[in-house]
N, C-alpha and C positions, 0 to 999 in steps of 0.2 A: 188566653189569647186565641183569636179566631184566625185561621189561615185560609186565605182566599185561594181556592184550588180551581177557580174558573178559568185562569190563564195558565197554561203549561209552563214549567220552568225550562231553562236551556237544556238541562240534562234530560228532562222528559221529552223535550222536542227532538233531541238527537238520539234518543234511546241509550244515553250513557248511564251506566250503572255504578261508576266509581270516579274518584277524583282524577281529573285530567292532568296531563303533564304540564300544560301551560300554566295552570294554577299552582301546581306543586313546585314549580321552579321558584315561586316567590318565597318559599320557605327553605330553599336548598342553596348551598354554595356551589360554585363552578370550579372545575379543574382547569387552570389556565397555564399557557405557555409563557415563557419569558418573551419579551419583545423580539421579534425576528427582523432580520435585515438582509435584503437581497444582495447588497453591495459587497458583502464579505466574500473574499476569495482566499485561496490557499496561501498566498503571499510567500511563495517559495524563495524569492530573492532575499527577503528579510530573514528567513529561517537559515538559509545556506551561507550567507555572508558572515565571515568572522568579524566581530565588532571590536575595534581598537579604541581604547580610552584616549581621548583627545583633550588634554588639559590646555588651557589658554585659548580654546576655540579654533585652533589652526594646526594643520598637519603638513609638514614640509617633506617632500619626497626628494631626497638627495640621490643623485645618480652620477655615474662616471660621465665624464665629458664626452659628448658626441658631436660630430661634425655634420650638421644637418645641411643638406644641399638641395632641399626642396623636393617634396614628394606629395604635395597636397592636391586638392581638387580645384578646379577653376569654375567660377560662377559667371553667368551670362544674364543679360537683360534682353527681353523680347518686346519689339515694337511692331505689332502686327505680325506679318510674316518674316520680318527682318530680325535677325539675332545679332547681338553685339557682345563682345567680351568686355567685361569691366577692366579698365586699364590696370588697376592695382592688383587684380587677380593674376596678372601675368607674373607677379612676383612669386607665385607657387611653382613656376618652372625652376629647375635646378640652376640653370645658368643665370637666372635673374633674381634668385633668392637674396633678399636684403637690399636690392637696388630700389630706391624710393623716389627717383626723379619722375614726377607724374607727367610732365611734358613729354619725355621720351617714351614712357609706357603708353601714353595716349597715341603717340605717333605710330607705335607698333600695333596697337589695337585697331587703329584706323586702316592699317594695311592688311588686316585679316579678311579673307574672302570667304563668303558663305557658300556652302555646298550642301544641298539636300541629297539624301541617298534613299534607296529603296531596298527592301529585303532581298538578299541574295547578291547584291551588287558588290563586286570586288573593288575595293578602294585602292589597295596597293598590292603589288606582286612581290613575293620573296625574290631577292637577288637583283631587283631593278634599282637603278640609282635613286637615292633618297635626297630630295631637294627642298623638302618642306616639312613642317610640323602640323599635326592634325589635332584640333581641340574639339572634343565631343560635347556639343550642347545638349543633345537629346538622342536617345537610341542606344542600342546594344551592338557592339562590334566584336566579333571573334577573331582571334589571331591564331593562325596555324602554321606549322612548319613541317619539315620532312625529317622523320625519325632515322635512326641508325640503319634500319632495314628497309628504307624506302617508303614506308607507310606515312600517311598524313597524321600528325599528332596535334592536339590542341595545346596551345601555349598559354593563352590567357583570354578572358572575356572582359571588355571595357564597356563602361556605361557613362551616364550623365557625369560631366565634370572631369572625365579622364582625358588623357592625351597620349600621343605616341609620335615618334619621329623627332624627338628633341635634338638628338645628336646631329641631324642634318643641317641645323643652323650654323654650326661651327665647323663641320667637317665636310670639305668639298668632295671627298672620296666616299662618303657614307653610302651604304646600300641598305635596303630593307632586309631585315633579318627574318621576317615572317610575313605571311600573307594576311591582309586584313579584309574580312568579308562582313558585310552588314547582315545581322540576324533580324533586325527589324528596320522599319522606316525611321528616318531621323534627320538630324541636321548637325553639321560640323563646320568649323572655321579652319582655314589653312593660312599659314604664314610662310611664304617662300623664303629661301635663303637669300635670294637677290633683294627682296624687300627689307629683310633683316640687315643685310650689309649696307643698304642705302641709308637706313636710319643710323646705323653704327658710324658711318662716315661723317655724320653731322653731329655726333654726340660723344665728345672725348671722355665724358664721365662714364658712359657705358663701356667704352673701351678699357678704361682702368679697372672697372668692376670685373670685366671678363678676364683680365690678366690675373687678378686675384683668385677668380674662380678656377682657372686652369691650373693654378699653382696648388689649390687645395688638396688634390689627390696625393700630393707629395707628402702630406701629413701621414704619419704612421697610424693606421687604423685597423681594427679587426672587421670581420664581416658585418657586424652590426653598426659600424660607424663610430665605435667608441675609441677613445685614445688608447693606443696599444701599449701593453706593458712589456718592455724589452726584456728578453731572456735568451739564454743559450741552452741548447740541449744536444746530446750526442757527441760532445767534444771529448778529446783525450789530452792528457798532458796538463800543462799549466797555462791553459788558454785564458785570455783576459775576459772576465765576465762583464757584460753590460750592466750599467746602473739603471734603475727603474724607480718609478713612483706612479701612483694612481691618481690621475687628474680628475677633478670634480667639476660639475657644472657650476658656474659662478652665480647664476640666477635660477635656482631650482623652483619647481612648481610648488605652490602652496595651496592647500584646500581649506577654506573656512567653513565651519559648520553652518548649514542652512537652518532654517526654522520653519515650522508649521504650527499655527496657533488658532485657537477659537475660544470664544467665551460661552460657557454653558450657563443657561439661566433656568432656574426652577423657582416657581412661586412657593412662598413659605406655607401657604394653605395646603398645597399638594404635598409638600414634605412632611407637614404635621399630621394631616388627616388620612392620607391614602398610602401609607407605607406598609400595609399589610394586605396580602401575604408577602409582597415583594417591595424592597426598598426602592422608592421612585428615583431618588438621587443616584443610587448605585446603578440602576438600569440605564438612566439617562447618560451617565458617565461611561458606562461600558460601550454603548453604541457610539458615543462621541469618539472614544479612543479607537474603536474599530475604523471609523471613517478617517481619523487622522493617520492611522497606520497605512490605510489604502492610499492616501495621498502621498505619504512618505515614499512608498514603493514606486508610485508614479513618477515622483520627482527623481528618484535614483535612476530611473530608466530614461526619462525625457528632458530633464533640466539641461539647458544649454551650457551652463557653467560647469557642472560636475556630472551630469547624467551619462550613463554608459554608452548610449547610442551616439551622442555627440562628441564624446571624448576618446573613442576608440581610434587608434593610430590608423592613418590612411593606408599603410602597408598591410595592415591586418583586416582590411575590408575587401572582400572578394565577392564576385558575381557568380550566380548559378550558370551552369553550362547549358541548361535547357529551359530555364524558367521555374520548373517545379523543383522542390527539394529532394534531390536523389541521394542515395547512399554515397555516391561519389562526391557530392558537395559536402556532406558531413565529414567524409574522410579528408577533404581538402582543408576544412576548418581544423580538424584534429592534428594534422601533420604539421601545422605551423606553430605549434606550442607544445611544451611538455606538461605533463601532469594535469590535463584538462579535468576539472572537477564536475561540471555539468553543463548541459545545453539549457538555454532558456528561450522558449518559443511561445507565440500566441497559440491558444488551443486549436484554432483553425489551421495553423501551420503544422501542428503536430498531426492533425487529421490528414493534411496533404502528405506529410512524410509517410503515414501509414499507407496511403493509396499507392505511393511509388514503391514501397516495400512490397505490397501485395502484388503489383504488376510485374515484379521481378521474382516472385516466389520466395521472398525473404520474410523472415519473421524476427522482429527485434527482441533482444533479450529483455528481461525484467530484473531489477535490482531492488533490494529492500532499503528504504529510507525511513528510519523511525517507525518501523512496523507497517509501512505502506509500500505496496508494490507499484513501481513506476517503470515505464518503458525506457530502454537504454539502447545505445549503439556503441559497440566496441567497449562495453562496460561502463560507458559514461551516461548517466541519467539524462533523460530528456524531460525537463519540467515545464509545466504550463505557466504562462504569465499574460494575463489579458491586458496589461498596461502597455505592451509593445504595439505601436500603432499599425493600422492597416490603411493603405492609401485608397483613394477612390479608384485606382487602377486594379485594386484587389491584390496588391503586393504588400509584403511585410519583410521583416528581418528576423534572423535567428542568431542568437548570441551563444558563445561558448567561453568559458573562462576558467582560469586557474585562480585559486583563492588562498589568502593567508600571507602574513608578513614573512614567515619563514620560507615560503615558497616564491617570494617576489610576485605575488599575485594581486587580485583585487580584494580590497578590504572595505568594510563599512566603518564609518567614523561616528563616534557619539561621545558625550560626556555624561558620566553618572555622578551621583552624589549631589544632585540639584536640590535646592530648597523645596520642601514639601514634595519629594519625589514620590510618585505613585507606582511607576514601573521603571526599569533601567533606562535612563535617558528621557523620561517623560515625567513632568511635574504637573500637579493640580493644585493651584493656589486659590484660597478663598479671597474674593475681592470685596465682599461686603454685601449689605442689604440696602436697596434703594428705597425712596419714599413710596414706591408701589408695592413694597414688601416682596420684591423679587431678589432671590439670592443668586450671586453671580460667582462663577469659578473660572479662572484662567487655565486652560489646558494647553501645554506647551511641549513640543519635542524638538530636539536639535539633532541634526544628522548630516552626513555627506558620504561620499565614496571616493576612493583613491585608487588609481591604476599605478602600481609600483614600477613596472617596466612595460614597454609597449606591447610585447607578445603575450601578456597576461590575459588579454581580451581580444577575441576575434568576432567579426560580424559577417554573416552571409546576407547580402543585400538583394533587393528586388526579387524576393521569393514569391513566385506566383502560387496562389492558394486556391484559385478557382478550379472547378472541374473541367477537364478536357473533353472536348467534343470530337470524337473520332469519326 
């Protein structure tokens, strides 16, 4: 064979004296990673919640009977610059809880007067006569009083949907117990005692409702509003002992298991020919389950039916004192419940907590959770959860909870022993092969969460996480 050397080869042209790497790779195998997924997070909530077996798909929370007299928030509608209260939302006031005459509620709503306020404006003065209720449509209002030693002390911070001065509607001698000062600009609606009495004079049904309401405090209750258990203590001799029984709620809350599902499809050619060195079906299933678990945690936080943010009791929702999450705010959360197990916050909120600690020269503790060091405050871990939403105003919420049935805390609900169960509470069912040779699998998980008593969960709301500009 005669070799034509008149034209130089590629190796001669480049001066290459050995086999190049590009050609060598044709005869070599590669070292590959398993498929990666950026959506995967630490999912601390799923890891920390104790999961309770829920047979029948429903969990009923039985509690002692409580006398609820209204402690909710009020919603408004906005029409340009005008703000109106939704008539039925007035039923969130203690005196109007359970009153459902829409015509009367509408008459009360129509008599509410809008008032816009600016930062620093004093809305009411402590000790002055109270003659109207204030309904906060938007903004933050701080309430202060005078302490035992004459200094000014903060009583509470109210925000959107809050209200104060309700007692002024029924008590002609009422006086403001604290000074209310606007911390931001905002809008509120006021309803005067005179307007309330004018509607009352034309609505006998409202009068009957108020008579029943004023009689309600005569019910024997403890400080939590539960029906009191009569007992005697400290007596001597043969004193007659009171009889007692524990009354229960007649219509307890029931939590039904929610569902998250998807259909995983894999072509039979892929499953047959490309299963080395990694099983294609297993890798597809692994990533699908990861996405399903991420969705499950999102629902446990945000679902309107059972999500923790929407089901926290109104009395367990508090506002920050300055906007940023300070150690004082975290202490306020902790003091409202016993046995807090962990905080749950968006990573940006945790960064804001760190900034506030640094500004005060404080350094949070660290605790060990499963071999991982996490920051803590007062020994309570502060865990990240990116599913907690951040508003366009750059605010978010921080949760703290007690967990476990034995602690009357927050629990996760699931059912195990499912047909073709792949993980506890998650099943993978073969659905068949269609005419295009595509194999289908139904991936399903059932879950929910229950708050056994109201103080098991607390929420710090309107937490400002932006950097301050000094």
